[in-house]
N, C-alpha and C positions, 0 to 999 in steps of 0.2 A: 504493500500500500504506500510505501515511501516513494514518491515520484520525483524527488529532487535529484537533479543531475548537477555535476560539479561546475560545468561551464556552458556558456552559450554555444561554443564550438562543438562540444559533445552533443548538445541537444539537436543541432542541425546536421550532424555528420552524415545521416542517411538521406538527406534531401538531394536527390540526384538530378542530372540534366533532364529537362522535360517534365518535371514534377508540376503539379497544380497546387496552388496555395490560396487559402483565404486569409487575409491580413486585416486585422482590426485597425481602427483609427479613423479620424476625420481631419483632413489637413495634416497638422502635426500634433493633434490632441489625441492621446491614448494610443499612439503608434508604438509598436514593439521594436524600437530602434536598435536595441542591443542584439536581438535575434536577427534582425535584418542585416546589421553590420557583420555579424558572424557568418551569415549566408553569403554575403558579398566576399568576405575573406575566403570562404570555401571555394568559390569560383563557379558555382552551379549556374547554368544558363538554359536558354530555351524554355523558360518558365511561363506557365499560365497563372496569372494573378487575378484573384477576385477581391476587390477592395473598393470602397467608395471612390477613392481617387488614388493617384500615384505619388502623393507627397509633393515636395517642392524640388526644384533643381538641386541635387546634391544632398538632400535630406530625406530620411525615411525611405520609401520605395524609390524615390528619385535617384538614390545611389545605384540601385540595380538597373533602373531604366537607363541612366546615363552611361552605364557600362555595357549596354546592349544585351543584358541578361534576360529581359522580358520579351517573349515572343507574342503573347496575347494578353490583353487586359480586359477585364469585365468590371464595369463600375457605372457610376451615375454622374461623375463630375470630373472634368479635366482641370479646372481651376487655373492657377497661375503658373502651371508647370510648362514652360516654353519648350522644353525638350520633348515632353510628351506630345504636344501639338506638332512639333516638327517631325518626329518619327511617324506619327499617324498620317500626316498629310503627304509625306514622302514615300509612303508604302512600306516603311520598315517595321511597323507595329500593327497588329490586328487588334481592333477595339470594338467591343460590344457594349454600347451604352444603353441604359434602361432607366425607367423612373426609379427614384431613390427608394420609395416604399416597396416597389417590386423587387429590387435587389435585396432588401432586408428580408422580405417574406420568402424569397427563393432560397436564401441560406437557412432560414428557420425551418422551412418545409423540408429541405434536404436533411437537416440534422434530426428532424422528427420522423423521418422515414416516409414522408409524403411525396410521391413522385411528381405531382403537378397540382395546380389549383387554378381557379378562374378569378380574374380581377377586372374591374371596369377601367383601371388605369391603362391608357394607351389605345383604347378603342377609337377607331376613326383616324388614327395616325399611322405613320410608317412603322411604329412599334408592332402593330397588329397586321398591317397590310404587307409588310416586307419592303425591302429596298433601301434600308439604312446602310450606308457604306461601312462595312467591317474592315475592309482593307482596300487601300488605293494602289493603283499601279504607278510606276515611276512617271508616266506621262500625265497623271492626274485623273485618269479614268477610274471607275470603280471596278476593282478586280474581284472582290468578294462582297456580296450584299446579303443582308439578313433575309431569311425566308419568311413567307407569310405564316401566320399562326391561326389556329382554330379559334373562331368566335362563336359564342353560343349565348342564347338569350335566357336570362333568369329573372322572373318577376317583371317582365316587360322591359328589361334593360340588358344591353349587350355586354358581354364579358369576354376577355381574351384569355386563352389558356397559356399559362407560364409553367415551366418545369422547375422543380427543385434543384438546388445546386449542392453538390458534395465535392470535396477536394481531397487530394492525397494528404495534405498537411494544413494546419492552421497555426498562425502566429498571432498571439494576443499579449496585451499588457494589462496588469491589474495592480491596484493599490496595495492589496493585502491578499495573501494566499497561505494555505497550510500544506503540509506534506502529502495530504490526500488529494490535492488539486482543487479544493474548494476555493472560489475566488470572490473577492469583493472589489468593485470598481469605484472610482472617485468621480461622482457627479457626471459632467458632460464627457469625461474620458471613458465612460462606459460605451457610448455610441454603438458601433458595430461589433465590438469585441465579443459579447456573448454569442451573437449570431454566427460569427466566424468560427468560434470555438465549437459550436454545434455542427457546423458544416464539415469540419475537418475530420478525416478518419484518424489521424494522429495529431493531437493538439499540443503545442508548445506554449507555455505561459511564462513570461518574465514578470516577476513580482517585486514591487518596491519594498515590501516588508513581508518576511516569511515568519509565520507563527506555528506553534505546535498544534496538532489536532485537538479539537475541543475548545480552543480559545475563541474561534469565531462563533458568534451567535447564529444558530441555524436559520433563524428568521431573517438574518442580515445577509446571508449568502446570496449573491446574484447569479452565480453559475456553480452548480454542483460538480464535484470532482469526477463524476462519471464521464464527463465530456473532456477531461484533461488527462493526458498521458505523461507529460514531462513538465517539471517546474524548474525555473532558473531563478536563483536569488540574486538580485542586483546589489551592487555595492552602493554605499551612500552617494557617491559621486554620480553613478549611473542613474540612480533614482531621482536625483535632483536636476538632471539634465532634461528640462522641459521647455524647449524653444517655443516661442509664440509666432504663429504664422504671419499675423499682421497686427502689430500693436497699435491700438487706438486709445487716445486719452483726450479728455475734455479739460479745457481751461477752467479754473474755479470761477464761479460767478462773482462779479464785482459786488462789494458790500453796498447794501442799500437798494439793490435792484429788485429784491424780492424773489430772485431766482434761486433754484437749487433746493 
């Protein structure tokens, strides 16, 4: 039952070329950066990555992307990652974009053993009709396009059929975890992490604080250990490394204005 491994390098040692990964995080929030960096050092390539986005240039999944290690990305947001956009538009990267809620439910369904489900999201668009560019050719034409999906009516409203997602591995980050793999996430850093952990056949979790079994209140556990196979304990320095994607601050209101 003790799922703790000594190092991140040991945790990712069997992630080979061509593996599929579900990776938690949103932007740079809740991203399992230590595991990603260990995978970068391992040198695995040709990866299929399922994640909301691919981080930023040089940070998070952006490290793997910039090194040409990702062959296919499934997500809902390109964001400010210029290298992601460049590779996609130049035909170097295959990209399947989908509504954000659909992405979340596809991973949850896959983890719950549900092969497919119907949703109204995407009805009447290229998501359902097909034709979204998955991969461009070097000349800018569409080399691979998304297929049309089954649409069926329920209660007088059309719904599109979406398949559940499962992956070979999942990489997630938690605020606290125990040796059994039970995890607790911190506020918005929870984001896609529990869903990714469910979708992965083998889930690797980096935890900022490792506690002994029984310390975590069962009612406070966000993800039970049944979904986690390996736990990596972060150093204090690694746990404190939490970059902000886009820092925004407001100037204090002037005194006497009644604002604030």
